[in-house]
C-alpha positions in Angstrom: 89.4 -29.7 60.9 91.8 -31.5 58.4 90.4 -33.0 55.2 91.1 -36.6 56.3 89.1 -36.3 59.9 85.9 -38.4 60.8 82.9 -35.6 60.2 79.4 -37.0 61.5 76.7 -35.3 59.6 73.7 -36.0 61.3 70.7 -35.2 59.2 72.1 -35.1 56.3 69.3 -35.6 53.5 67.5 -32.4 55.1 67.5 -28.7 53.5 70.4 -28.1 56.3 72.4 -31.5 56.0 72.7 -31.4 52.7 73.8 -28.6 52.6 76.8 -29.2 54.9 77.5 -32.2 52.9 77.8 -30.8 49.9 79.9 -27.9 51.2 82.5 -30.0 53.2 82.6 -32.4 50.4 83.7 -29.5 47.7 85.5 -28.1 50.4 88.0 -31.7 50.1 86.7 -33.3 53.2 86.8 -37.0 52.3 86.0 -39.0 55.6 82.3 -38.0 56.3 79.8 -40.4 58.2 76.4 -40.1 57.7 73.1 -42.5 58.7 69.7 -42.4 56.9 67.1 -42.1 59.8 66.1 -45.5 58.7 69.2 -46.6 59.7 69.8 -44.7 62.8 66.9 -43.2 64.9 68.6 -40.6 66.6 65.6 -40.5 69.2 66.8 -44.0 70.3 69.4 -43.6 73.0 71.2 -47.3 73.0 71.0 -47.2 68.9 73.0 -43.7 69.3 75.6 -44.6 71.7 76.0 -48.2 69.7 76.8 -45.5 66.4 79.1 -43.4 68.6 81.1 -46.3 69.7 81.0 -48.3 66.5 82.2 -45.2 64.3 84.3 -42.4 66.8 83.6 -39.3 64.9 86.0 -36.5 65.8 83.4 -33.8 64.8 79.8 -33.3 64.8 77.3 -31.3 63.2 74.2 -32.1 64.8 71.8 -30.8 62.1 68.9 -33.4 62.8 65.5 -32.3 63.7 61.9 -32.5 63.1 60.9 -29.2 61.8 57.9 -27.7 60.1 56.0 -24.4 59.1 53.1 -22.4 61.2 50.6 -24.9 61.1 52.7 -28.4 61.9 54.1 -26.5 64.9 50.8 -25.5 66.2 49.1 -29.1 66.0 52.0 -31.3 66.7 53.4 -29.6 69.7 54.0 -33.4 71.5 55.7 -34.8 68.4 58.1 -31.5 68.0 59.1 -31.2 71.6 59.5 -35.0 72.3 61.8 -35.2 69.0 63.7 -33.0 69.2 64.8 -33.2 72.9 65.5 -36.7 72.3 67.7 -36.0 69.0 70.3 -33.4 70.8 69.9 -35.3 73.9 71.2 -38.6 72.6 73.8 -37.0 70.0 75.1 -34.2 72.3 75.9 -36.6 75.4 77.6 -39.0 73.0 79.7 -36.6 71.6 80.5 -35.6 75.0 81.3 -39.7 76.1 83.2 -40.1 72.8 85.4 -36.8 73.3 84.2 -35.7 70.3 86.5 -32.9 69.5 84.1 -29.9 68.4 80.5 -29.9 67.6 78.3 -27.7 65.9 74.8 -27.3 67.4 71.8 -25.7 64.9 68.9 -24.1 66.5 66.4 -22.0 65.2 66.1 -17.8 65.7 62.6 -19.1 67.1 64.1 -19.5 70.4 63.9 -15.8 70.7 60.5 -14.1 72.7 57.9 -13.2 70.6 58.5 -9.2 71.2 62.0 -9.4 71.0 63.5 -5.9 70.2 64.5 -5.9 66.4 67.2 -7.1 65.2 67.1 -9.9 67.5 70.6 -10.1 70.1 72.0 -13.2 71.1 71.8 -11.7 74.8 67.7 -11.7 74.0 66.9 -15.4 74.7 64.8 -15.5 77.8 64.0 -12.3 78.3 60.5 -12.9 77.5 57.3 -14.9 76.1 58.2 -16.9 73.0 55.6 -16.9 70.2 52.8 -19.6 71.0 52.5 -21.4 67.9 56.1 -22.7 68.1 57.1 -23.0 71.5 57.6 -26.5 72.0 60.1 -26.6 69.4 61.7 -23.2 70.1 62.2 -24.8 74.0 63.4 -28.0 72.5 66.1 -25.7 71.0 67.2 -24.2 73.9 67.3 -26.8 75.7 70.1 -28.0 73.0 71.8 -24.1 73.4 72.1 -24.5 77.1 73.3 -28.6 77.2 76.2 -27.9 74.7 76.8 -24.5 77.6 76.6 -26.3 80.3 78.7 -29.6 78.8 81.7 -26.7 78.1 81.5 -25.2 81.4 81.3 -29.0 83.5 83.0 -31.0 81.1 85.3 -28.7 79.1 83.9 -30.0 75.7 84.1 -27.8 72.7 80.2 -27.3 71.6 79.1 -24.3 69.5 75.4 -23.5 69.0 74.4 -21.5 66.4 70.9 -20.1 65.0 70.0 -19.8 61.3 67.2 -17.4 60.4 64.5 -18.9 58.0 66.9 -20.8 55.4 65.8 -22.2 52.1 67.3 -24.0 49.3 67.5 -27.2 47.4 66.2 -30.0 49.3 63.6 -27.8 51.7 60.4 -29.4 52.5 57.3 -28.6 50.0 54.9 -30.4 51.9 51.8 -27.9 51.9 50.8 -28.8 55.3 54.1 -29.4 56.8 56.4 -26.5 55.0 57.6 -23.5 55.9 56.5 -19.9 54.4 58.6 -19.8 51.3 58.8 -23.2 49.7 55.2 -23.9 50.3 53.9 -20.2 48.2 56.6 -21.5 45.5 54.3 -24.2 45.4 51.4 -23.3 45.5 51.6 -20.3 43.4 53.5 -22.8 41.0 50.2 -25.0 41.2 47.9 -22.2 40.7 49.4 -21.2 37.8 49.3 -24.8 36.2 45.5 -24.5 36.7 45.1 -21.2 35.3 47.0 -22.6 32.3 44.9 -25.7 31.8 48.7 -27.9 32.8 46.6 -30.8 34.3 49.1 -33.5 33.6 51.9 -31.3 35.1 49.2 -31.1 38.5 48.7 -34.8 38.4 51.9 -35.3 37.8 52.8 -32.6 41.1 50.2 -33.5 43.6 50.0 -37.5 42.6 46.4 -37.6 42.3 44.7 -39.5 39.0 41.5 -37.2 38.6 42.1 -33.6 37.9 39.0 -32.9 39.9 40.5 -34.7 42.9 43.7 -32.9 42.7 41.7 -29.7 42.7 39.3 -30.4 45.5 42.8 -31.5 47.3 44.5 -28.0 46.5 41.7 -26.0 47.5 41.6 -26.9 51.0 45.3 -25.1 50.9 43.6 -22.4 49.0 45.0 -23.3 45.6 42.7 -22.3 42.7 43.4 -21.1 39.3 42.0 -17.7 39.8 44.6 -17.6 42.8 46.3 -18.0 45.9 44.7 -18.0 49.7 48.1 -16.8 51.8 47.9 -16.7 55.8 47.4 -13.6 57.8 47.7 -10.0 56.9 50.7 -10.2 54.9 52.7 -7.7 57.1 54.8 -9.5 59.0 58.7 -9.6 58.1 61.2 -12.4 57.5 64.4 -12.6 56.9 65.8 -15.3 54.4 69.1 -17.3 54.1 70.0 -19.4 51.4 70.9 -22.9 52.7 74.2 -23.1 51.0 75.2 -19.4 52.7 73.9 -21.0 56.0 76.4 -24.8 55.5 79.2 -22.1 54.7 78.8 -20.2 57.7 78.8 -23.3 59.7 81.9 -24.8 58.0 83.9 -21.3 58.0 82.8 -21.9 62.2 84.0 -25.3 62.7 87.2 -24.8 61.0 88.0 -21.2 62.5 86.3 -20.5 65.5 85.9 -22.5 69.2 83.1 -21.7 72.2 85.9 -19.9 73.6 85.5 -17.2 71.3 81.2 -16.8 71.7 81.7 -15.0 74.7 84.0 -12.4 76.2 87.2 -12.9 78.7 86.9 -13.0 82.0 82.7 -12.8 82.3 81.6 -14.1 85.4 78.8 -15.7 83.8 79.2 -17.5 80.7 75.7 -17.4 78.8 74.0 -16.8 75.4 77.4 -18.3 73.6 75.0 -19.2 70.6 75.5 -17.2 67.7 73.2 -15.5 64.8 73.7 -17.0 61.6 71.6 -14.8 58.9 71.6 -11.7 56.5 70.2 -8.9 58.9 68.0 -8.0 56.2 64.5 -8.6 56.3 61.0 -8.5 53.9 57.4 -8.7 54.4 55.1 -11.6 53.9 53.5 -10.2 51.5 56.8 -8.5 49.0 58.2 -12.3 49.3 55.3 -13.4 47.9 54.3 -11.0 45.1 58.0 -11.9 44.5 57.8 -14.9 44.3 54.4 -14.5 41.9 56.3 -12.2 39.5 59.4 -14.9 39.0 56.6 -17.6 38.5 54.9 -15.8 35.8 51.1 -16.3 37.6 49.1 -13.7 36.6 45.9 -14.4 39.2 45.5 -12.9 42.9 46.6 -13.2 45.7 44.4 -13.3 49.0 45.4 -12.7 52.4 43.0 -14.4 54.9 43.2 -12.2 58.0 41.3 -14.6 60.3 44.3 -16.8 60.1 47.5 -15.7 62.6 50.0 -13.9 61.6 52.8 -14.9 64.4 55.3 -13.0 64.9 54.9 -9.5 63.5 59.1 -9.1 63.0 62.3 -11.7 63.4 65.1 -10.0 62.2 68.5 -11.5 63.3 71.4 -8.8 64.5 74.2 -10.7 63.0 77.1 -8.4 64.6 78.3 -11.1 66.4 78.9 -13.4 62.9 80.3 -10.7 61.4 83.2 -9.9 64.0 83.9 -13.5 63.8 84.6 -13.4 59.9 81.6 -14.2 58.1 78.9 -12.8 55.8 76.0 -14.4 53.4 76.4 -14.0 49.4 73.1 -15.4 47.7 71.0 -12.2 47.8 67.0 -13.3 48.0 65.5 -12.8 44.3 68.3 -14.7 42.8 68.0 -17.5 45.3 64.3 -17.5 45.1 64.7 -18.1 41.0 67.5 -21.3 41.8 65.3 -22.4 44.3 62.5 -22.7 41.8 64.5 -24.4 39.2 65.2 -27.0 41.6 61.9 -27.9 42.3 60.5 -27.8 38.5 63.7 -30.3 37.8 62.8 -32.4 40.9 
């Protein structure tokens, strides 16, 4: 890519896409194309085709996706598999039809089997059963990886798939029902602190209710009160977290410096598992994470673990050897990242 290359970021308003947009702008890229969901519904095949015909982007970052936490993934199973497959099918196919020079497809490490050996290597894909709660989302992302591989092998395209670990950062989703674990914990513990300190005006401002009784009733349904916060599961599962801006930097590095041919060994009889894990290679238990957030926020109440709720996969740690061999490592440590994210949330 050069600085005036026409670059399309699909999903530029989300956690991933906004970090990509900022990174590219900071690096001096000036010809970036974006569309909001209202302007372009990526699940609409004809609209996506019209967009590519009109804009003819040279490079594509496919960061658009329907995402959510353990509750949303388990409840809205049909929505997750339909929307994600439609988005990626349309964008990847039109990128091929309109001769896009390089595409980067962003997936998720939930593609790996529930009981995959740890840390998870790229070669563990499709070796065992997926985690049930997010199986539809994972299957959609696996289909995207295989679509990129298949188009590369049949049509000679240069499409690369990357699998970021759990991301967090500015523009994350803090919805109490649909967010991922880290932003959900930040918001829950923050609101519990406000309740504990009788800062009711701030509680109402955050939740949008007109009375504190309504707000308290709503928050209690998510395990938030002035005395403590309920957390799903035992707190024992371990998760890896990557600052979204680090993820964006890794993606831009790959687009600038690496091609599909760099993702597998020359002379391979079967070309598969060409995707690249993006992560830190380090993890933390949910209990340790919650205690860290509690300390940073300054909440003095209790954290209660509801063991009647599912834990999900007990450990999800990526093997980032492939990424390191390609020349990139992360920069932001977790504690500093949480502090920055909490500051961002309070300011927004």
